[in-house]
Structures are given as structure tokens and as C-alpha cells.
C-alpha positions in Angstrom: 0.0 0.0 0.0 2.9 2.4 0.7 4.2 1.9 -2.8 0.8 3.1 -4.2 1.4 6.3 -2.3 4.9 6.9 -3.7 4.8 9.9 -6.1 7.4 8.4 -8.3 5.3 5.3 -8.9 2.2 7.3 -9.4 4.0 9.5 -11.9 5.4 6.5 -13.8 1.9 4.9 -13.9 0.4 8.2 -15.2 3.0 8.4 -17.9 2.4 4.8 -19.0 -1.4 5.4 -19.0 -1.0 8.6 -21.1 1.0 6.7 -23.7 -1.4 3.8 -23.7 -4.2 6.2 -24.5 -2.5 7.6 -27.6 -4.5 5.5 -30.1 -7.7 7.1 -28.8 -6.5 10.4 -30.2 -4.2 9.3 -33.1 -5.8 6.1 -34.3 -6.5 7.6 -37.8 -3.2 9.4 -38.1 -0.7 6.8 -39.2 2.3 9.2 -39.1 1.7 10.2 -35.5 1.3 6.6 -34.5 4.5 5.7 -36.2 6.4 8.5 -34.4 5.1 7.4 -31.0 5.9 3.7 -31.8 9.4 4.6 -33.0 9.9 6.6 -29.8 8.9 3.5 -27.7 11.5 1.4 -29.6 14.1 3.9 -28.8 13.0 4.0 -25.1 13.6 0.2 -24.9 17.2 0.7 -26.0 17.5 3.6 -23.6 16.4 1.4 -20.7 19.4 -0.8 -21.5 21.7 2.2 -21.4 20.1 3.1 -18.1 21.2 -0.2 -16.6 24.8 0.2 -17.5 25.1 4.0 -17.1 22.3 5.0 -14.6 22.7 2.0 -12.2 26.3 1.0 -12.7 27.9 4.3 -13.6 29.7 3.0 -16.7 29.4 5.2 -19.8 28.9 2.8 -22.7 29.0 4.3 -26.2 28.2 1.1 -28.0 24.5 1.1 -27.5 23.8 2.3 -31.0 25.8 -0.6 -32.4 23.8 -3.2 -30.4 20.6 -1.4 -31.6 21.9 -1.8 -35.2 22.7 -5.5 -34.7 19.1 -6.2 -33.5 17.7 -4.2 -36.4 19.8 -5.8 -39.1 19.4 -9.3 -37.6 15.6 -9.0 -38.0 15.8 -7.2 -41.3 18.2 -9.6 -43.0 16.7 -12.9 -41.7 13.1 -11.9 -42.7 14.0 -10.6 -46.2 17.0 -12.5 -47.5 16.3 -15.8 -45.7 12.5 -15.6 -45.5 12.4 -16.3 -41.7 9.3 -15.5 -39.7 9.6 -12.4 -37.6 9.4 -14.1 -34.3 12.2 -16.6 -35.0 14.3 -13.8 -36.5 13.6 -11.6 -33.5 14.6 -14.3 -31.0 17.8 -15.1 -32.8 18.7 -11.4 -33.1 18.2 -10.8 -29.4 20.2 -13.9 -28.5 23.0 -12.9 -30.9 23.1 -9.4 -29.5 23.4 -10.8 -26.0 26.3 -13.0 -27.0 28.1 -10.3 -28.8 27.5 -7.9 -25.9 28.8 -10.4 -23.4 32.0 -11.0 -25.4 32.6 -7.3 -25.9 32.0 -6.7 -22.2 34.7 -9.2 -21.3 37.3 -7.0 -22.9 35.7 -3.5 -22.4 35.2 -3.9 -18.7 38.9 -4.4 -18.2 39.2 -0.7 -18.7 37.7 2.1 -16.5 36.3 5.6 -16.6 37.1 7.5 -19.8 39.0 4.5 -21.3 35.9 2.4 -21.0 33.9 5.1 -22.8 36.5 5.3 -25.6 36.7 1.5 -26.0 33.0 1.1 -26.2 32.8 3.9 -28.7 35.4 2.0 -30.8 33.2 -1.1 -30.5 30.2 0.8 -31.8 32.2 2.3 -34.6 33.5 -1.1 -35.7 29.9 -2.4 -35.8 28.9 0.5 -37.9 31.8 -0.1 -40.3 30.9 -3.7 -40.7 27.3 -2.9 -41.4 28.1 0.0 -43.8 30.9 -1.8 -45.7 30.0 -5.5 -45.9 27.8 -5.1 -48.9 27.5 -8.8 -49.8 25.8 -9.5 -46.4 24.3 -6.2 -45.2 23.7 -4.5 -48.6 25.8 -1.6 -47.2 24.2 1.8 -47.9 21.4 0.2 -50.0 19.9 -0.9 -46.7 17.2 -3.5 -46.2 13.7 -3.0 -47.5 10.3 -4.6 -46.8 11.1 -6.0 -43.4 8.3 -8.4 -42.4 5.6 -7.6 -39.9 5.1 -9.9 -36.9 2.8 -12.9 -37.5 -0.4 -12.6 -35.6 -1.6 -16.2 -36.1 -4.7 -15.1 -37.8 -5.8 -13.3 -34.6 -4.1 -9.9 -35.0 -3.0 -8.0 -38.1 0.3 -6.3 -37.1 0.2 -4.4 -40.4 -2.2 -2.0 -38.6 -0.3 0.9 -36.9 -2.5 0.5 -33.8 -1.8 -3.2 -33.4 2.0 -2.6 -33.9 1.8 0.2 -31.3 0.3 -2.1 -28.7 2.8 -4.9 -29.4 5.7 -2.5 -28.8 3.9 -1.0 -25.8 3.5 -4.4 -24.1 7.2 -5.2 -24.6 8.1 -1.7 -23.3 6.0 -2.3 -20.2 8.0 -5.5 -19.6 11.2 -3.5 -19.8 9.9 -0.8 -17.5 8.9 -3.5 -14.9 12.3 -5.2 -15.2 14.0 -1.8 -14.5 11.7 -1.2 -11.5 12.3 -4.7 -10.2 16.1 -4.5 -10.6 16.1 -1.0 -9.0 14.4 -2.4 -5.9 16.3 -5.7 -5.7 19.6 -6.7 -4.2 21.0 -6.7 -7.7 20.1 -3.1 -8.2 21.6 -2.1 -4.8 24.7 -3.9 -5.8 24.9 -2.0 -9.0 24.3 1.3 -7.2 27.1 0.5 -4.8 29.4 -0.1 -7.7 28.4 3.3 -9.1 29.1 5.0 -5.8 32.5 3.4 -5.3 34.0 0.2 -6.9 36.6 0.0 -4.2 34.0 0.1 -1.5 31.9 -2.5 -3.3 34.9 -4.8 -3.6 35.8 -4.3 0.1 32.3 -5.5 1.2 32.4 -8.6 -0.9 30.6 -7.5 -4.1 31.7 -9.3 -7.2 32.3 -6.1 -9.1 33.5 -7.6 -12.4 30.7 -10.2 -12.6 28.0 -7.6 -11.8 29.4 -5.1 -14.4 29.5 -7.9 -16.9 25.9 -8.8 -16.4 24.8 -5.1 -16.6 26.7 -4.7 -19.9 25.1 -7.9 -21.4 21.6 -6.8 -20.2 22.2 -3.4 -21.7 23.1 -5.0 -25.1 20.0 -7.2 -24.9 17.7 -4.2 -24.4 19.4 -2.5 -27.4 18.8 -5.6 -29.5 15.2 -5.8 -28.6 14.7 -2.1 -29.4 16.5 -2.5 -32.7 14.5 -5.6 -33.8 11.2 -3.9 -33.1 12.4 -0.7 -34.9 13.2 -2.7 -38.0 9.6 -4.1 -38.3 8.0 -0.8 -37.4 9.9 1.3 -39.9 10.1 -1.4 -42.6 13.5 -0.1 -43.9 16.8 0.1 -42.1 20.1 1.5 -43.2 23.6 1.9 -41.6 22.4 5.0 -39.7 20.5 2.7 -37.3 23.9 1.6 -36.0 25.8 4.9 -36.2 27.4 6.8 -33.3 24.8 9.4 -33.8 22.2 6.9 -32.7 24.2 6.3 -29.5 24.4 10.0 -28.7 20.7 10.3 -29.4 20.1 7.6 -26.7 22.5 9.4 -24.4 20.5 12.6 -24.9 17.2 10.8 -24.2 18.5 9.5 -20.8 20.1 12.9 -19.9 16.8 14.7 -20.5 14.6 12.1 -18.7 17.0 11.2 -15.8 19.6 8.6 -15.3 19.0 5.8 -12.8 15.2 6.4 -12.7 12.4 4.2 -13.8 10.4 6.8 -15.8 13.3 8.9 -17.0 14.2 6.9 -20.2 10.6 6.8 -21.3 9.9 10.4 -20.7 13.2 11.6 -22.3 12.7 9.4 -25.3 9.1 10.7 -26.0 10.1 14.3 -25.5 13.2 14.3 -27.6 11.7 12.1 -30.4 8.9 14.7 -30.8 11.5 17.5 -30.8 13.4 15.7 -33.5 10.2 15.5 -35.6 9.6 19.2 -35.1 13.1 20.0 -36.4 13.1 17.4 -39.2 13.4 20.1 -41.8 16.6 21.1 -40.1 17.8 17.5 -39.4 21.5 18.3 -40.2 21.4 21.2 -37.7 19.2 19.7 -35.0 22.0 19.1 -32.6 23.0 22.7 -32.9 19.5 23.7 -31.8 19.1 21.0 -29.2 22.7 21.2 -27.9 22.2 24.4 -25.8 19.0 22.8 -24.4 20.9 19.7 -23.3 23.7 21.8 -21.9 21.2 23.9 -19.9 19.7 20.7 -18.5 23.0 19.3 -17.5 23.9 22.5 -15.7 20.6 23.3 -14.0 19.0 19.8 -13.8 21.9 17.3 -14.0 19.6 14.5 -12.8 17.2 15.1 -15.6 13.5 16.0 -15.5 12.5 13.0 -13.4 15.5 13.5 -11.1 14.6 17.1 -10.6 11.0 16.3 -9.8 12.0 13.5 -7.5 14.3 15.9 -5.6 11.4 18.4 -5.2 9.2 15.6 -3.9 11.9 14.5 -1.4 12.3 18.1 -0.1 8.5 18.3 0.4 8.4 15.0 2.2 11.3 16.1 4.5 9.4 19.3 5.4 6.3 17.3 6.2 8.3 14.9 8.4 10.0 17.8 10.2 6.6 19.5 10.8 5.1 16.2 12.1 8.0 15.8 14.4 7.6 19.3 15.8 3.9 18.7 16.3 4.6 15.5 18.2 7.2 17.2 20.4 4.8 20.0 21.2 2.0 17.5 22.1 4.4 15.6 24.3 5.5 18.8 26.0 1.8 19.8 26.6 1.1 16.3 28.1 4.1 16.7 30.5 2.9 20.0 31.7 -0.5 18.6 32.6 1.0 15.8 34.8 1.5 17.7 38.1 -2.2 18.9 38.2 -3.4 15.3 38.1 -1.1 14.5 41.1 -2.6 17.4 43.1 -6.2 16.1 42.4 -5.2 12.7 43.8 -3.8 14.3 46.9 -7.0 16.3 47.5 -9.0 13.1 47.8 -7.6 12.7 51.3 -9.0 16.0 52.4 -12.4 16.1 54.1 -15.2 18.2 52.8 -14.7 20.5 55.8 -11.3 21.3 54.5 -9.3 19.4 57.1 -7.8 16.0 57.2 -10.1 13.2 58.1 -9.9 12.3 61.8 -9.2 8.8 62.8 -12.2 6.8 64.1 -12.3 6.7 68.0 -12.3 3.4 69.7 -15.3 2.7 71.8 
């Protein structure tokens, strides 16, 4: 019951309900539905970045590459090899997990800025392979006509609304996983590593293993987002695995708030719609949005959700202090009333005439 009174949980629930209600307003506007669905695909990848960066404190710049692996895995298997979407999606996610785990074995031997540089190199290598290996990935020609998911005759995922709810359900699972990890012992372990790796190691935390799991989980979320993105858009090119995609994800999480549950979703939705507003100036959008991001980092470094969470914490502290003061005042008033009660008891031994009761004489 206490969780239901938590403003953070209430805010996250309200945001999810607001997005779920989008088809009620945009069901007949395919473009708007597509933008929202693409934003949710990006949010899934950003939740992966939130695990490695927001919880563990490791800045991974390979998330765009893992997103591209998931997208190209689904795209190539469904078009060139005529696989069903679900089998291609499963293989792509598993493949992304394996590649992410192997890359993490090497990358996590480095720390701080060296880790960021190394993961950026991993992302760039993935982009080069996709953009240059023409016989396999079609290079800059891209992949066209990616299959829709099969609905088994029950659902037609060619409908924008049906596709929206498919991505929405998977997004809900990712949000819940983030929430569960955040509140579990695993999440506390990752937060301890973010605070101080030396302290975590001193208290017996398996730092290397925990970071390895976080990196692999981050890659899996990136692969899931990429696989869904491929079927939503229907066409993918090397840009889906570029470093620009990684920095877009980083922008999403900075705007929403690192280490929070609702931050990746809120940041993804806001910045995706801002990108659409500035689509006529796509080459210059970072010039326009750059100062906004700098202002957020300076004045709200914890993102929108982090800033609102800090405001809620301050209000709760004030309420607790006020309640403590009221309790202290009530206790003080009770103590002041104690002596008067003692005097009343003493008066019971006084006779009505005003003097003490005389002892009964013996006959």
C-alpha cells in the first residue's frame, strides 16, 4: 500500500497510461502513431543504457551498435532468408546478448574514460561492418520490406495500432524489469558499484561479474529495441547503427533522468517529438538542441524525473519535520498537565470541611 502512495510510482503509472491512450487520439493518423511507436522502440534501448550508465555508472557508447545488430538481424533474416519475424527476432536478441557479453569481457577491463573510448570503438566497428560489408548487409542500400510480426490469424500487425500495442507491451515489460532491478539486491549492488567500486569490492561484491551482467543486459535491451524498430519502420540503413544513434540515446536519458524508472521513457518521448519538429533542419538539429541539453546538464543534472524527485523529497522532508515538531509540542503539553493530576489525587484525602479526616475513635 505504501508503494501506491509513492509519487514516483504514481508519476510513472500516469505516464504509461497517457502513452497507452495515444491510439484514442491518433488512431487515424498513421504518421503520429508511427512516431510514437518509434519513440517507444528507442525507449527500450535507452532502458538498456540506463542499466549500465544509470545504475552501474559505466558510460557505454556502443548502444547504437547493439541497436543496429538487432535491427539488421531481424531485417536480413526476414527478407534475405525468409524467416518469420518471431524466429528472426529471437535469434537477433540472443545474438546481440552473446556479442554484448563477449565485448564486455574486454571492455570492462578498462575504467572511466578509457571504458567510454573503448565502447565507442566497438560501436564504430559495428557501424563499419554494417556499412561496408555489402554482400551481407547491402551496405548503404539498406534492407527493404522487413516483415511484420505474424499474428496467427488473430491480430494484423500491419495495422499501426496493433503494432503500437505490441511495442507498448514489450516496453511495459522493460519498465517493470527496470523497476524490479532497481528495488532488488542486484540493483543495490549496481548502485554500490556506481558509488565506489573499491567500497563495493571491500564489502564482498563481485564487481567484475556484476558489471559484466549489466553490460550484457544493456546489449539485450538494445537488440530488442532495434529488432522492433526494423519491423515498425520497414526499412533500415547503416544510420541505425551509427554513433549518432548512440548519442541520441544518451540525450534521451540525460533529458529524462539517469537511474530512474520513468526517465528513459519520458526523455525518449520528448526528444523524439522535438526531432520531428526539427526534421526540416535535421542536419542542424543538434545545434538547436545542444544548448538545451547543456542547460539541462547545468541546471537539472539529474534530468526531469530526477529534478521532480528531488522536489518531492524536499517536500516530504518538510512534512516529516513538521510532524516531528507537532509530536514534540504535544508531548510537552502532556508533560505540563501531569502535576495537576497529582494534586487532584492528593486532595481526595482531604475532608469536605477542609481538614484532614480524623481517625475513628475506639469505643
